KEMAR-969875 format. One line per 3 residues: their letters; for each residue x, y, z of C-alpha. Coordinates in steps of 0.001 Angstrom, whole numbers. Example, Ala and Ser with C-alpha at 12.3 -4.5 7.8 and 13.67 -1.06 7.14 Angstrom:
BEGIN
AS	12300 -4500 7800  13670 -1060 7140 $
END
This chain:
BEGIN
MKR	35987 19096 -16181  37296 18447 -12821  33166 17639 -11563 $
RIE	32956 15581 -14655  35871 13539 -13715  34846 13187 -10375 $
AAA	31311 12506 -10813  32767 9682 -13085  34942 8382 -10538 $
ALM	31884 8377 -8078  29831 6380 -10320  32544 4107 -10667 $
LIA	32855 3525 -7049  29201 3027 -6842  29226 331 -9150 $
LCV	32363 -1582 -7852  30415 -1422 -4359  27483 -3177 -6434 $
AAA	29172 -5483 -8038  31359 -6268 -4830  28037 -7314 -3298 $
GAQ	26706 -8915 -5945  29794 -11423 -5862  28997 -12451 -1941 $
PAA	27421 -15500 -1409  23896 -15687 -321  24714 -16524 2909 $
GRR	26963 -13050 3366  24062 -11191 2718  21875 -9129 5653 $
EVK	18579 -11215 5733  15304 -9213 5609  12093 -10876 7454 $
VLV	9553 -8126 6999  9865 -4902 4100  7219 -2345 5464 $
MGM	6403 493 3070  4501 3568 3336  4662 6231 217 $
FEV	4633 9283 1977  5733 11234 5070  4621 14514 5765 $
GKN	7624 16283 7567  10480 14157 8733  10589 10633 9680 $
EGD	10179 11196 13441  9178 14160 16224  6353 15890 13914 $
FAG	3307 15405 12479  3479 11422 11416  2307 10334 7750 $
EFQ	2407 6960 6335  5929 5951 7818  6534 8020 10610 $
HYY	4859 5705 13360  7085 2165 11690  10506 4769 11541 $
EAY	9980 5347 15503  9287 1593 16520  11722 -134 14218 $
FDG	14270 2151 12891  15456 4644 15077  19180 4278 15156 $
AAS	19002 1317 12313  21516 1310 9593  20609 3260 6369 $
YAI	21770 2244 2636  20937 4056 -289  19886 1785 -2989 $
PGF	20489 2177 -6513  17471 3168 -8538  15636 4205 -5562 $
PGT	15960 7779 -4796  14896 7243 -1140  16451 5508 1712 $
LFL	16124 2107 2891  16747 1614 6918  17120 -2060 8121 $
NGE	17595 -3067 12005  19013 -5633 13962  15490 -7767 13981 $
GVA	15949 -7983 10438  12913 -5395 9629  13611 -2972 6750 $
GCV	11139 -223 5821  11087 2803 3759  9107 5667 1792 $
AGM	8377 4039 -1384  6986 7103 -3139  3659 7668 -4628 $
GKA	1676 6316 -8075  1812 3147 -9537  5508 3736 -11658 $
QAA	7386 4643 -8310  6127 2192 -6133  7011 -791 -8995 $
STL	10150 549 -9290  11159 1192 -5927  10102 -2336 -4722 $
TAI	11720 -3795 -7668  15132 -1538 -6963  15030 -2721 -3768 $
LAD	14251 -6451 -3989  16995 -6342 -6737  20080 -5238 -4366 $
PRF	22739 -8172 -3805  23127 -7138 -483  20219 -7980 761 $
DFS	18398 -11537 1305  14624 -10966 249  13894 -14458 -413 $
RAY	12008 -15320 2452  11022 -11785 3409  7495 -10482 3831 $
ILV	6073 -7191 2214  3768 -5003 4375  2372 -2436 2460 $
SGC	1008 392 5338  -735 3218 3914  -3873 5571 3551 $
AGM	-6794 5329 1349  -10259 6583 477  -13320 4055 672 $
PPL	-17200 4708 -607  -18999 5851 2425  -22305 2981 2153 $
RGT	-19215 630 2820  -17197 1401 5642  -15856 4785 7880 $
LGD	-13146 6885 8535  -10473 4997 10477  -10881 1556 9146 $
VVW	-8194 -447 8485  -8353 -2884 5114  -6033 -6154 4397 $
AEE	-6495 -5976 459  -7585 -9290 -1034  -7647 -8491 -4581 $
LVD	-5705 -5637 -6737  -7900 -3955 -9456  -6232 -1436 -11448 $
FEL	-8264 1507 -12132  -7244 2533 -15723  -5921 -676 -17652 $
GHA	-7806 -1509 -19929  -9946 173 -22461  -12465 2955 -21065 $
WAE	-14630 5591 -22267  -16449 8388 -21060  -20234 8293 -19953 $
SDI	-21568 10640 -22537  -20095 8195 -25477  -21298 5296 -23788 $
APG	-23240 3179 -27004  -26992 2977 -27341  -28503 20 -25486 $
TKA	-25599 1 -23130  -24478 977 -20143  -20853 105 -19961 $
TFQ	-17868 2449 -19530  -15085 203 -19612  -13532 -2800 -21026 $
RSE	-11261 -5425 -20095  -8513 -6489 -21827  -7083 -9993 -21025 $
GYD	-3840 -8775 -22608  -3912 -6586 -19128  -4690 -9352 -16568 $
RSG	-1464 -9936 -15037  -707 -6291 -14361  -4804 -5133 -14081 $
YVK	-5477 -7961 -11553  -3666 -9479 -8720  -5144 -11823 -6517 $
LNK	-2844 -12118 -3129  -2424 -15319 -834  -5830 -15833 976 $
GLV	-4048 -17739 3743  -1775 -15075 4594  -4900 -12220 4430 $
DWA	-6801 -14324 6467  -4320 -14990 9045  -3759 -11238 9165 $
YGL	-7341 -10146 9581  -7841 -12523 11917  -4808 -11576 13770 $
TKG	-6269 -7939 13842  -10169 -8000 13658  -10360 -7326 17184 $
LAL	-8109 -4446 17735  -9449 -1517 19542  -8906 1153 16906 $
ADD	-9355 4507 17601  -11768 7306 16458  -11866 10858 16507 $
PKA	-14670 13553 17217  -13762 15253 14311  -14495 12181 12189 $
AAY	-17576 11391 13484  -19324 14597 13301  -17860 14707 9189 $
RAN	-19249 11298 8661  -22963 12089 10145  -22913 14452 6982 $
YGA	-23454 11617 4897  -26053 10006 7182  -27467 8422 10116 $
KEA	-25667 4957 9237  -22785 6728 8486  -22802 8474 11599 $
AEK	-23179 5322 13668  -20442 3685 11971  -17217 3207 13705 $
PAV	-13801 2091 12774  -13020 -1445 12373  -10659 -4032 10613 $
RRG	-12166 -5391 6969  -10755 -7117 4083  -11483 -6920 602 $
VSV	-10470 -5288 -3023  -8228 -2527 -3294  -8584 -485 -6391 $
TGD	-5401 1201 -7607  -5720 4530 -9808  -2703 7038 -10510 $
SYW	-5853 9545 -11189  -6996 10432 -7906  -10599 10203 -8963 $
HGA	-13435 11329 -6476  -17347 11574 -6873  -20296 9038 -7245 $
RSS	-20042 8367 -10577  -16093 7594 -10353  -17134 4867 -7618 $
AHA	-19619 3296 -9948  -16833 2931 -12620  -14376 1198 -10407 $
DEV	-16814 -1024 -9719  -18043 -1856 -13006  -13975 -2254 -13761 $
CAA	-13875 -4874 -10600  -16807 -6675 -11951  -15112 -7097 -15100 $
YGA	-12674 -8984 -13196  -15182 -10698 -11142  -13757 -8998 -8272 $
GPY	-16686 -7549 -6524  -17214 -4216 -4826  -14240 -2191 -3648 $
LAT	-13300 -1217 -228  -10394 890 -971  -9024 3045 -3125 $
QME	-5373 4136 -3305  -2930 4826 -5701  373 1959 -5737 $
DNG	-1095 -1359 -4842  -984 -2733 -8147  2523 -1908 -9025 $
FGV	3486 -3068 -5607  1959 -6469 -6616  3698 -6838 -9761 $
AAL	7270 -6450 -8678  6478 -8766 -5763  4859 -11264 -8734 $
NFG	7917 -10469 -11028  10362 -11598 -7600  8546 -14415 -6873 $
LLD	7261 -12825 -3630  3525 -12495 -4046  2457 -15041 -2082 $
RLL	4245 -12916 1153  2577 -9564 240  394 -8101 2175 $
ICR	-1539 -4427 1719  -2787 -2828 4440  -4570 402 4012 $
DIV	-6153 2766 6550  -9016 4904 5301  -8461 8748 5644 $
NFD	-11508 9698 3028  -14665 9253 1829  -14017 9081 -2242 $
QPY	-17197 10945 -2858  -19142 13642 -1483  -22099 13832 890 $
PGQ	-25511 15241 -70  -25308 19077 -1013  -21479 18869 -1141 $
TVP	-19210 19493 -4420  -16531 16997 -5290  -13835 20050 -5143 $
ESL	-15228 20596 -1854  -15002 17256 -860  -11700 16825 -1964 $
AAS	-10596 19631 -174  -12451 19138 3227  -10737 18007 6132 $
SGG	-12846 15170 7514  -10528 14355 10580  -9449 10619 9308 $
FSM	-5992 11362 8372  -3922 11162 11860  -6695 8316 13162 $
GMT	-5617 6726 9841  -1948 6372 10427  -2396 4955 14058 $
NGF	-4917 2577 12846  -3056 1323 10088  196 1128 12098 $
MAG	-1631 -674 14819  -2538 -3378 12667  627 -3595 10560 $
STV	3257 -3138 13354  744 -6494 15127  1641 -8174 11901 $
INA	5357 -7301 11825  5630 -8499 15630  3948 -11714 15026 $
VLA	5944 -12544 12276  9249 -11863 14499  8315 -13747 17252 $
DWA	7662 -16840 15456  10322 -16505 12293  11104 -19824 11986 $
SFK	7463 -20804 11422  6930 -18165 8880  10179 -18712 7241 $
AAP	9260 -21819 6083  6116 -21143 4619  3224 -18325 4780 $
PAA	38 -19605 6861  -2266 -21683 4346  -5858 -20646 3301 $
K	-8033 -22721 5631 $
END
């Protein structure tokens, strides 16, 4: 009984704190200029093998203020320059609920904030290489629609997916072209890291892949809660993209449409940037099975984390350096 009373008192205290924060005038809230989110961390936030958030934590949040956010099981960090960050969690549902909880917290002013999603992804081997960085231009949901197995294809057709316009708001999200163009232009000349192990692994796919070097690109990002893998699944992803008129995809991951919809709901879609670093090919090389490909160590992970941070931090620093301009409006499309 005592524990129940203590728990009820704690919940009441949290509710009072949130209510008090909500009563603050906008001028009393902490202004956030950039919110950066990775989806997972391998171990700690600093000092060990780096996942998606560690490089950002070490650069921006060591010693920063930390906050518990109602409705979000993680921790939000906010430094003195107005940069906030967190490990958002994996999958569309967690991505959407995390961003919703953070943006709804009345202690912070996100009204002019830029949202930067930075994390790893897969890529078809003929469209780029391990270590690439992709700025998403359009987000396509791999699962949201009507789909059927290849074995159930109707006679005389090759289709395995049918778009439903009722799903379009979540299934197909176009990002701010001007902002994406600006981020790409700012980072396309970066000297990205490469790795001999990754070079040896991509040579298994062919001469063209063996000669590839990591580069900054822009294109379509496909979101799937199922970690699909293989040439047939890749072809299905292209079919889904084509149904929306989005074109062939470059990156495949598990969260971006969730972030896109949450940003749209808060009127911040024009300030959303998604930076995906390529750590694996999304299908096996000749003679390799899908399970073998999934289990393989390609050498792409650590350099992907490095390259994603290199591009993402370049954008963050540019926004901070000219905050007056970026606060007023995102870059316009050319």
